[in-house]
N, C-alpha and C positions, 0 to 999 in steps of 0.2 A: 407603893401601896402593897401590903402583903397579900399573897394568894389566898384565896378562900379555902377553908380546910374541906376535907372530903365530907360529902353529905352522908349523914347517918339516917337510914331509913328505919322507922319504928316497925317492929314486927308484931304481928298479931296471930293468934292461933286460929286454925282452921277447924278445930274441934268444937263441937257444940258444948253448951255449959252443963248439959246433962251427963256428960262423961266425966264428971269430976272424980270419979272413983278410979279412973286411970289417970295417975299423976304424971306419967312420962309423956310429953308432947311428941307427936309422930313427925311433924315438920312445921317449919315457920316460913311465911312468905313475906316479901318486902312490898308493902303497898304505900307507905307514906314517904312524901319527899320533903318533909319539913327538916330544915338545916337546924343543927345545934348552935348554940351561942359560941362564936369563935373565940379562941383563947388569945391572949396577948402575947404569946410566945411565938418567935419567928424560927422556923426550922433551919437547920444548917445549910440546906441545899438552896434556900432562898437567896436571890441577889441582894436582898436587904438585910441579910443576916449581919453583914459588917456595914455600919453606918458611915457612908462616905458623903459628906455635903458636897452639894452642886455649886459650881461657880456662879456668880451673879448673872452673867450672860450666857447660860448654858443653852445651846440650841438643839439639844437631844430631844427625841420624841418624848422620852419620859418626862423631861421637864416641861415641855409644852403641854403635856397632859395635865400637869398639876397646876398650871396657870389658870386663873378664873377667866371666863369667857367675857369678852369686851363687847358691849352692846353700843351701837350707834357710833358717831364720829364727832369729833370737835369741829366747830366751825372755824374758818380762816379768820384770824383777827383782822379787824379793819384798821387801816392806817388813817387815823384822824388828822395827824398833823403832816400829811403828805406834801401838800402844796407849799408854795413859797410864803404864803401869809399864815402858815400854822402857828408861828409865834405869836401872832396877834390874837388868837382865839382865847387865851386865858384873861385878857384884858376886859374891862368893863364896857368899853365901846362896842367890842364884838357881841357881848351878851345883850346889850341894848338893841342891836340890830337883829340878833337871832331870835330872842325871846323878849320883845319890848313889853313893858307893863301896860296895862290898860289906860288909855287916854281919853275915851269917849265920855261924854257927860252922864250917859246912863250908868257907867261902871264907877263913876265917882260918887254916886249917890249911895245911901246906906241900904244894905240889903233888906229886901221885902219879906224874906222868909229864911228859915234855918236852912232849907236846901240851897238857896242862892249863896248864903254865906259859906256853906260848906264847899260849893263848886269854887268860889274865890279863893278859899284857903288851899284847896287841892291845886289849883292853877299856880298860886305863889309857891306852893311846895315843889311843883315840878320845875319851876324856873330856878329855885334854889338848888334843887338836886342836880339840874343840868349844869349849873355854875360850879358846884363842888365836884362833879364827876369830871368835867373838862379839866379843871385845875389839877385833880388828882392824876388823870392821865398824862397831862403835861409834865407834872413832876416826876412821874415814873419814867417818861420818856427821857427826860433830862438825866435821870439817875442811870438809865441803861446806856445812853449815850456816853456818859462819863466814864462808867465802868468798862464799856467797849474800847473807849479811847485809851484808857489806862492799860488794858490788856494788849492793845496793839503796840503801844509805846514799849511796854515792858518786853513784849516778845521781840520787837525790833532791836532793842538795846541789847537783849541776850544774844540775838544771832550776830549782831555786830561784834560783841565782845567775844563770841566764840569764833568768829572769823579773823579777828585780830589778835587773837590769844597766840602766845608762842608755842612752839612745838614741845610737847611734852617729853620729859626725859626718857621714859620707857620707849616711846615711839622713835626718838632719835637714835637710841641705842640698838633697836631691833629692826630698823628699815635697812634696805639694801643700799649699797654704796653706788652712786650715780656719778658719772664723770661730770665735771663743771661744765665742759663744752657742750655736752648733750643737754644740760638745763638752760644753757644760754639761747635765747630767742632772738638775739640782735641780728638784724638784717645787714649784711655786709654789702657796700655799694660796689658795683662792677667797675673795676678800673678802667676799663675800655669802653665805658658807656658812650662817651663823647664820639669815638670812633664809630661805634655801632650806629649812633644817631645820624652822622653824616652819610654813612653808607645806605641807611634806610631812607634818608631824604633823597639821595641820588637815585635810588631804585624807584622811589615814588614818582620822581620827576619823569623818569624814562617811561613808566607806564602811562602817566598822564600824557606825554608827548606822542606815545604810540597810539593812544585812544584818540587824541586830536587829529593825527594824521589819517587814522581810519575813518573818522568822521568827515574829514574833508574830502577824501576819496569818494566817500559814499555820495556826498552832495555833488561832487564833479560828475559822477557817474549818472546820478539822477538828472543832472543838467543836459548830459549829452543824449540821454534816452528820452528826454521830455519832447523831442521833436516828433516822436512817434505816438505820443499820447492821444487818446480819444477824449476830446473835450466838448464836442457838440454832437448833437443828434444826427447831423449830416454825416459826420466822420463815422459815427457808430453804424449807421445804415450802410454806408459804403463798405466798411469792414466786414459787416455781416454778410453782405451780398457777395464779397469776395471770397470769404472762407466757406460759405455754404453753397457755392455755385456748384451745378452738376458736373461740370468739367474742370473743377479745381485741380484734381489729381492728374487728370489727362494733360493739363498744360505743363506739368512737371517734366514731361519727356519720358526717357527710358532710364531705368534704374541701372546701377553699376553692374548688376548681373545680367543685363540685356533684356530684361522683361519690362512690360508696360506698368506704370506706377498706378496703384489703386488705392493706396493708403499711406500713413505715415511710416510704417515699418518698411515699406519698399524704398522710401527716401533716405531715412536716417538709419535704418537698421535696428537691431534690438539695442536695448540700453547697454552701455558699457559696464563691465564688472572689473573687479580688481585683478583678475587673471588676464583679462583682455588688455587692460591699461599697462600690465607689466610686460605682456607680450609685445605691445607697441613700442615700449622703451628699449626692450632688449632685442627688437626686430625678429621675434620667433612667432609672429602671428601667422595663422593659417590662411589669412586673407591675402590674396595676391596683390591687391592695390595697396595694402599697408606695406607689404614688403618691397614694392616698386616706387614707394614715395622718396623723392629725391631730398637730398640734403639742403637744397636751396629752400625748399618749402618749410623745413623745420627751422632754418636759419631766419626766414621772415618772421616766424612766430616768436622766436627768441628776441629779435630785434624790436618787434612790437612790444614785448614785455618790458625790455630794457628802457624804451622810450617813454612808456608809461610811468616807470619809476623815476626817471630823470626829469620829466616835465610835471609829474604830480598830477596827471590827468589821464582820463580814459581816451583811447583812440579808437574809432569806429570806421576808419577807411579800410583797414585789413582785418577781416574777421576770420578767425581760425574755424576749422571744420567742428571742433568740440563745441565752440559757442554757438555756432549755427544749429547744431544738434540739440543743445539745451534749449534754445529759443523755439524751435519747432516742437519739442516735446512739451514745453509750457504752454504753447498755443493749443495744442490737442487737449491738454488737460483743463 
């Protein structure tokens, strides 16, 4: 839209009419704001001086301003033939059920007045309009479905033809050279696959055997320790009275350091650490008792472990000091 031209204000004289003898006006003031009729000429500085047509889907602000305002909105079209029995609606049986003709004796008689006759004609016209409208809608639906199916088939055939089309000559001449081995996607079978399968089977069998042996050892250990399980209320009461007796720790005697025992730390000492266990093995412990431990005691422990491995069961006749310490710590916890 071209810009409006500059407003030309009409000038009037401020001198009274009695001073007509003085022909030269002294001053003129602008009082009117009436615009003159715009001319059809577009100045060169205007953006519309060169006529450039807008594209059909121009999203610029200038194009949106030129569009006429849209009032209201269109309703969502109803799907008349949505259900499975939609193809039965154009038939006469469906119309006979939806809009049946009058069957009463009163309606079969001749109309008594012109108004009654007019009402019957209007009802018959509504039934006929309904029949024509439903059939027209069904015909339009069939036409739409046919066109949509044809478009889908044509698009699918075009896509298949494009996918199966041979490579164009210009693309073959301009594409980069690729090694044939790189393009090959054939998976070569491992020549040593059978040997690997046998080795994997042996490894799996060994793992299963180890797991079975560990399970068997756990069951045997559970059987050996089941003799000290608490299974009755009487056993529970006796064990509680024994552990929570006032003189329970005093019955333990004297600790290794020569003091009276008052708690678990005086009996078992502090919990072993990695440094202490390494010191026990290398015989560099700060404890005098550890350093003075005879080889026969360690030999008995080794013999017990060997016997357990050979017999496949846990032995509880000779219990090492470490096992006793764990049992006492577990009792306190």
